[in-house]
C-alpha positions as CSV (number, residue, x, y, z in Angstrom):
1,M,-18.8,-26.4,10.2
2,A,-19.1,-24.7,7.2
3,P,-16.7,-21.7,6.8
4,V,-18.2,-18.5,7.4
5,I,-17.3,-15.3,5.1
6,V,-15.7,-12.6,6.8
7,D,-17.5,-9.2,6.5
8,G,-15.8,-7.5,3.2
9,G,-15.2,-11.2,1.7
10,K,-11.1,-11.2,1.8
11,G,-11.1,-14.2,4.3
12,S,-13.2,-17.0,6.1
13,V,-13.3,-18.6,9.3
14,E,-14.3,-21.9,10.1
15,L,-14.2,-23.9,13.6
16,D,-12.8,-27.3,12.4
17,D,-13.8,-31.0,13.8
18,G,-10.5,-30.6,16.0
19,G,-11.7,-28.4,17.8
20,Y,-9.0,-24.9,16.3
21,V,-10.4,-22.0,14.6
22,H,-8.8,-21.3,11.0
23,L,-8.8,-18.3,9.9
24,R,-8.1,-18.2,5.9
25,W,-7.3,-15.1,3.9
26,L,-7.6,-15.4,0.6
27,P,-4.6,-14.6,-2.0
28,R,-2.9,-11.3,-3.0
29,V,-5.3,-9.1,-0.3
30,D,-4.3,-6.1,1.0
31,I,-5.9,-6.2,4.7
32,Q,-7.0,-3.1,6.4
33,V,-8.2,-2.3,9.6
34,E,-11.6,-3.0,8.9
35,D,-10.9,-6.4,7.4
36,A,-8.9,-7.3,10.7
37,R,-11.6,-6.3,12.9
38,A,-14.3,-8.3,10.9
39,A,-12.0,-10.9,11.2
40,M,-11.4,-10.5,14.7
41,A,-15.4,-10.4,15.3
42,T,-16.2,-13.3,13.0
43,V,-13.7,-15.8,15.3
44,N,-15.6,-14.6,18.1
45,D,-18.8,-15.2,17.0
46,V,-17.7,-18.6,15.3
47,C,-15.9,-19.4,18.8
48,Q,-19.2,-18.4,20.7
49,D,-16.7,-16.7,22.9
50,Q,-15.0,-20.0,24.1
51,P,-11.5,-20.2,23.9
52,H,-9.8,-22.1,20.9
53,P,-6.3,-22.3,19.2
54,M,-6.4,-20.8,16.0
55,L,-4.3,-21.4,12.7
56,V,-4.0,-17.9,10.5
57,D,-3.4,-18.7,7.1
58,M,-1.7,-15.8,5.8
59,A,0.3,-17.5,3.1
60,S,0.2,-15.3,-0.2
61,V,-1.2,-12.4,1.3
62,A,-0.1,-9.1,-0.3
63,S,0.0,-6.5,2.6
64,V,-1.2,-5.9,6.2
65,S,-1.4,-2.2,7.1
66,R,-0.2,-1.1,10.5
67,E,-3.6,-0.3,11.7
68,A,-4.8,-3.9,11.0
69,R,-1.4,-5.6,12.9
70,A,-2.6,-3.6,15.8
71,I,-6.0,-4.7,16.1
72,W,-4.3,-8.0,16.4
73,S,-3.0,-7.1,19.8
74,I,-6.6,-7.2,21.4
75,P,-7.5,-10.3,23.0
76,C,-10.2,-12.2,20.9
77,S,-11.5,-16.2,21.5
78,A,-8.0,-17.6,20.4
79,S,-6.3,-19.3,23.1
80,R,-3.0,-19.5,21.1
81,I,-2.2,-18.6,17.2
82,A,-0.1,-20.3,14.8
83,L,0.3,-18.2,11.9
84,L,1.1,-19.9,8.6
85,G,2.8,-18.9,5.8
86,R,5.1,-20.0,2.8
87,S,7.7,-17.4,1.8
88,P,10.4,-15.5,3.4
89,V,7.9,-12.5,3.1
90,D,5.5,-13.9,5.5
91,R,8.1,-14.4,7.7
92,V,9.1,-10.9,7.6
93,L,5.3,-9.9,8.2
94,A,5.0,-12.0,10.8
95,N,8.5,-11.5,12.6
96,F,7.7,-7.6,12.2
97,F,3.9,-7.9,14.4
98,L,5.8,-10.1,16.8
99,G,8.5,-7.8,17.1
100,V,6.6,-4.6,17.4
101,H,3.3,-5.8,19.1
102,I,2.5,-8.0,22.2
103,P,0.2,-10.7,21.1
104,P,-2.6,-11.5,23.6
105,C,-2.1,-15.3,23.7
106,P,1.3,-17.2,22.7
107,T,1.6,-16.8,18.7
108,R,4.4,-18.7,16.8
109,F,4.9,-18.6,13.1
110,F,5.1,-21.6,11.0
111,T,5.8,-23.0,7.2
112,S,4.5,-26.5,7.8
113,R,1.0,-26.8,8.5
114,D,1.6,-30.0,10.2
115,D,4.3,-28.3,12.7
116,A,1.6,-25.4,13.1
117,L,-1.2,-27.8,14.2
118,A,0.7,-30.4,16.2
119,W,1.8,-26.9,18.2
120,L,-1.7,-26.1,18.6
121,N,-2.7,-29.2,19.9
122,T,-0.3,-29.1,22.4
123,R,-1.9,-28.4,26.0
124,Q,0.6,-26.2,27.6
125,A,1.1,-23.0,26.6
126,G,4.4,-22.1,25.3
127,P,6.4,-18.9,25.1
128,T,5.6,-16.5,22.0
129,A,8.4,-16.7,19.1
């Protein structure tokens, strides 16, 4: 499936041949509540309300508003979420989200795409961390 651009143009969503959803944010974007809502609506549309594991590429995102972080606590079509980042700032953003909000499904932060995909492909849902 070809990537679908999220309303507002700050990211895209694609249902990969491997059965996982890939949400990609553009580098250096500031994610506001309307961006988070648009991304989750696009994920649900792409998934046709069927659960799929989701890889969120958050590397190089400039900032995420508090209101946007709250949106990601609302259940969507993701059955488990791997947050993929590269920098210590990405890790801080992810840990802050995980420490303040209760994710709607098992959610973990990774700096390795291979590790993130391996975790997404496991059948048994593990603890959030």
